C-alpha positions, -999 to 999 in steps of 0.1 A, spaced: 385 -602 109 372 -638 111 360 -659 140 384 -670 167 388 -708 168 372 -724 198 388 -758 199 376 -786 221 339 -779 223 329 -808 200 294 -820 193 284 -822 230 292 -785 235 273 -777 204 242 -796 216 245 -777 249 242 -745 228 209 -756 215 193 -773 245 192 -763 281 195 -790 307 161 -800 320 171 -796 356 172 -758 354 139 -741 359 127 -706 369 100 -683 355 104 -654 378 109 -644 414 95 -615 434 117 -592 454 101 -564 473 70 -565 451 90 -567 419 84 -597 395 119 -604 381 126 -630 354 159 -644 365 184 -658 339 183 -695 332 213 -700 309 238 -676 325 270 -695 329 262 -718 301 253 -700 269 272 -669 281 294 -660 311 277 -658 344 301 -632 358 293 -595 350 328 -585 341 334 -616 320 301 -612 301 307 -575 294 342 -582 281 329 -610 258 300 -590 244 322 -559 239 349 -580 223 325 -595 198 312 -560 190 347 -546 186 356 -574 161 325 -567 141 329 -558 105 295 -541 103 288 -505 111 258 -486 126 230 -483 100 203 -456 100 167 -464 106 170 -501 115 136 -515 125 142 -553 127 170 -577 132 172 -615 127 197 -628 152 209 -663 162 205 -676 198 230 -704 203 258 -703 229 280 -672 226 312 -692 217 293 -704 186 270 -677 174 281 -646 194 302 -631 166 273 -634 141 249 -619 167 273 -590 173 273 -582 135 236 -576 138 237 -556 170 266 -534 158 242 -520 132 221 -504 161 248 -496 185 241 -464 204 205 -461 191 175 -453 212 141 -470 207 108 -465 224 109 -503 230 126 -534 217 103 -564 210 122 -596 211 104 -626 196 117 -660 204 99 -694 206 95 -722 230 120 -751 224 106 -773 251 76 -760 270 43 -767 251 25 -736 239 -3 -735 214 -5 -698 211 19 -669 219 32 -660 253 37 -622 258 57 -619 290 47 -592 315 74 -596 341 85 -563 356 122 -569 347 145 -593 329 178 -599 347 212 -608 333 246 -605 350 247 -570 334 217 -559 354 180 -556 351 160 -545 320 125 -531 325 97 -548 305 75 -524 286 43 -537 302 21 -511 286 31 -521 251 31 -558 261 -5 -556 273 -16 -538 242 -2 -567 221 -17 -593 244 -52 -578 243 -54 -579 205 -64 -616 203 -69 -645 227 -41 -665 209 -16 -640 224 -26 -648 260 -11 -682 263 10 -688 294 35 -716 300 27 -741 327 55 -751 352 91 -743 348 99 -722 317 136 -726 308 135 -709 274 167 -692 262 158 -678 228 149 -643 242 173 -643 271 205 -646 251 196 -615 231 193 -593 262 230 -588 271 238 -577 235 209 -552 237 221 -540 271 255 -531 255 241 -515 223 207 -498 230 203 -467 252 175 -465 277 165 -501 270 130 -514 275 119 -548 261 88 -568 253 97 -605 255 75 -627 233 76 -665 228 58 -683 200 45 -718 207 30 -732 175 51 -714 148 22 -713 123 15 -687 97 -18 -680 115 0 -672 147 25 -651 129 -2 -631 112 -21 -625 144 11 -614 162 23 -591 134 -11 -574 133 -11 -570 170 24 -555 170 17 -532 140 -15 -519 157 2 -514 191 34 -498 177 20 -475 150 46 -449 139 67 -453 171 104 -460 167 104 -496 179 130 -523 171 118 -559 166 143 -588 171 135 -622 156 155 -649 173 165 -679 152 193 -703 142 193 -719 108 200 -755 98 209 -780 125 235 -808 124 240 -812 87 275 -817 71 292 -784 64 285 -782 27 249 -793 30 243 -768 57 258 -739 37 236 -748 7 204 -750 28 213 -718 46 221 -699 14 187 -708 0 170 -696 33 189 -663 33 180 -657 -4 143 -663 3 143 -641 33 161 -613 13 135 -617 -14 108 -611 12 84 -636 -2 67 -652 28 50 -679 9 81 -691 -10 99 -693 24 71 -712 41 68 -737 13 106 -743 11 106 -748 48 77 -773 47 97 -793 21 128 -791 43 148 -775 15 159 -750 41 152 -746 78 152 -722 107 142 -732 142 127 -698 147 106 -697 115 77 -682 135 96 -650 146 110 -647 111 76 -649 94 63 -623 119 89 -597 109 83 -604 72 46 -597 78 55 -566 98 75 -554 69 42 -553 49 23 -536 77 49 -509 85 66 -502 52 101 -516 59 127 -523 33 135 -559 23 158 -578 47 196 -576 40 222 -601 51 248 -587 75 268 -619 82 265 -656 78 286 -683 94 280 -717 111 295 -735 141 320 -753 118 336 -720 111 342 -716 149 351 -751 160 367 -765 128 344 -796 131 325 -798 98 307 -831 104 275 -816 119 271 -779 121 245 -753 130 239 -723 108 236 -686 119 226 -655 100 225 -618 111 200 -598 90 186 -563 92 155 -544 80 154 -506 77 125 -483 76 116 -472 41 107 -437 55 78 -434 31 54 -463 40 23 -445 28 24 -443 -10 12 -412 -28 9 -410 -66 42 -397 -79 57 -397 -45 89 -413 -31 70 -444 -19 63 -456 -54 95 -476 -54 82 -496 -24 48 -500 -41 64 -513 -72 77 -543 -53 41 -554 -48 36 -562 -85 7 -582 -100 23 -614 -88 21 -603 -52 -15 -590 -49 -26 -600 -14 -63 -603 -22 -84 -617 -51 -102 -594 -75 -135 -601 -91 -117 -610 -123 -95 -634 -103 -125 -652 -89 -142 -655 -122 -110 -671 -137 -108 -695 -107 -144 -707 -113 -137 -711 -150 -107 -731 -141 -126 -755 -118 -152 -761 -145 -125 -766 -172 -108 -791 -148 -140 -811 -144 -147 -811 -181 -112 -822 -189 -114 -851 -165 -147 -864 -178 -135 -859 -214 -103 -879 -206 -83 -850 -219 -45 -853 -214 -42 -815 -214 -46 -800 -179 -62 -765 -178 -40 -736 -166 -50 -714 -137 -40 -680 -150 -44 -660 -118 -14 -640 -105 -22 -635 -68 -2 -645 -37 -34 -660 -23 -30 -690 -46 5 -697 -32 -5 -696 4 -13 -728 24 -49 -720 31 -79 -742 36 -101 -747 5 -137 -759 0 -153 -767 -34 -191 -770 -34 -211 -783 -63 -249 -777 -66 -274 -790 -92 -306 -771 -97 -301 -754 -63 -295 -787 -44 -262 -797 -29 -245 -823 -51 -211 -825 -34 -190 -804 -10 -155 -814 2 -127 -792 16 -98 -788 40 -99 -765 69 -61 -765 73 -37 -773 45 1 -774 42 -2 -771 4 -7 -740 -17 -42 -731 -27 -36 -738 -64 -27 -774 -56 -54 -780 -30 -81 -765 -54 -75 -793 -79 -78 -820 -52 -109 -806 -36 -126 -802 -70 -123 -839 -78 -131 -849 -42 -163 -829 -43 -173 -845 -76 -163 -881 -68 -157 -887 -31 -185 -869 -11 -198 -900 7 -233 -885 10 -238 -887 -28 -231 -909 -57 -202 -896 -80 -211 -869 -104 -216 -882 -139 -202 -866 -171 -238 -857 -182 -243 -837 -150 -213 -814 -153 -231 -789 -175 -259 -785 -149 -236 -779 -120 -232 -745 -102 -197 -742 -88 -188 -725 -55 -153 -720 -40 -143 -709 -5 -108 -699 5 -102 -699 43 -80 -679 66 -58 -697 92 -75 -709 123 -75 -686 154 -86 -698 189 -113 -679 208 -122 -682 245 -159 -686 242 -187 -691 216 -198 -656 226 -168 -643 206 -182 -657 173 -192 -631 147 -222 -646 131 -221 -645 93 -184 -636 94 -167 -665 113 -167 -701 105 -160 -724 135 -141 -755 143 -150 -772 176 -125 -798 188 -121 -821 218 -95 -848 215 -100 -867 182 -136 -854 179 -141 -823 157 -168 -805 138 -168 -776 114 -193 -750 100 -185 -725 73 -195 -689 80 -225 -690 57 -242 -718 78 -252 -692 104 -266 -669 77 -286 -697 60 -301 -711 93 -306 -679 113 -291 -696 144 -279 -675 173 -243 -679 186 -251 -706 211 -271 -727 187 -245 -723 160 -218 -735 184 -238 -764 199 -250 -777 165 -214 -778 154 -202 -793 187 -230 -819 193 -244 -827 159 -212 -825 139 -184 -833 164 -205 -857 185 -195 -841 218 -214 -847 250 -227 -820 273 -199 -826 297 -173 -824 268 -187 -790 257 -170 -772 286 -136 -786 276 -139 -781 239 -116 -758 220 -132 -733 196 -114 -719 166 -126 -694 141 -118 -687 105 -131 -665 78 -141 -675 43 -138 -657 9 -167 -675 -8 -178 -670 -44 -198 -688 -70 -207 -689 -107 -241 -672 -101 -223 -640 -93 -209 -638 -128 -239 -648 -149 
């Protein structure tokens, strides 16, 4: 059975489904000692009357073509107004109808209120016209305590709807419902990694459902939207996080909740879930009949593989087979040797004016990730050039070429490397993890963490090995970076942001 036609909404109504009017604000109110998160889009995105809301949600579920699915562990669900995306959302929630979970983690994001990290909500209850839902504060606090980036809190009125609109559907489909509401600010791969690791550690083997809240393309003509959304769905079904991230960066496809989606894809790796499967796709044009500017919606599910821990010859081998040589998450010693050989060959080809570009024959997912990269050149033990990026939107294999030539030709501290010097160079490469904020320099792990210290436009960076080579303590390591590198004053030190990263560094001397 298809969508009902909701005529007369037009583009104004569609915009209302994506943006809450700024005049509405409430984070939570206390009643008799209880901290209750009151609804902010009731009566707009969904009916504000209890009977009307129950009738609408149950009607969507009744019309659903999907059926309950065993062992569902994650859903991707749209969050627009119910007249537009409600039927697609219902197709996802029908797969878990009648199930009982220890908790349901709902990951949305902040459309309007600035957040740099992740806000894990610890209200006592979330309220909708269907009643109050308890927040699983014990699980929420376990997630929050994993990393400082997960302790961000919105300032002022918080009118976000991306989690709230999921709650009525959960109330009608999940028995003994408890939720953990989570909102991502910066929807970066770094934040997604931290959040996924926190959830995986806190959840363990417990039967917990994770809901990722996201719409797809926004306001393209119908055919363009369908093409973009089709690509997005295929990449999510493939489960390759890097391909999805790169396609999103290039705007080949899009999802406003890319952070929650990346988080569940990473959780799949941690917890042994099967690949995502599409349950239903549609867009607002299928509902309104207006095909000029539509918003895309997808309902997807992930099930538990049941054998996440692989034993030789066991049932988990099929899951392990997915992680073939092209998907190795870390670099082997042989990979590192080939990378160093590639950098040298790239330099030699440049100085020989060779039209043939060397090929980097390393099959590891690391090289397709948008990580920071440093290339360091030394001559007879002395620094000859070092240039890198702490943060990059490009995959490592592209950034590596750029940093190689920048280290040889554009380190302002040195004259460019000459062709006669190449044979005397020792090459070192560092691949960096995404930046993660910390609360104090006392949280730095000397020899393990590199740091970025930032205040406004001023910033400084030290690689992890700087602490090892100098023997500095934490405070000196921090202040040298902040004062000498970033140029901060003593007064600015108290307001500076500190980020840490780790480095996988290796050089040619290791393989001689």
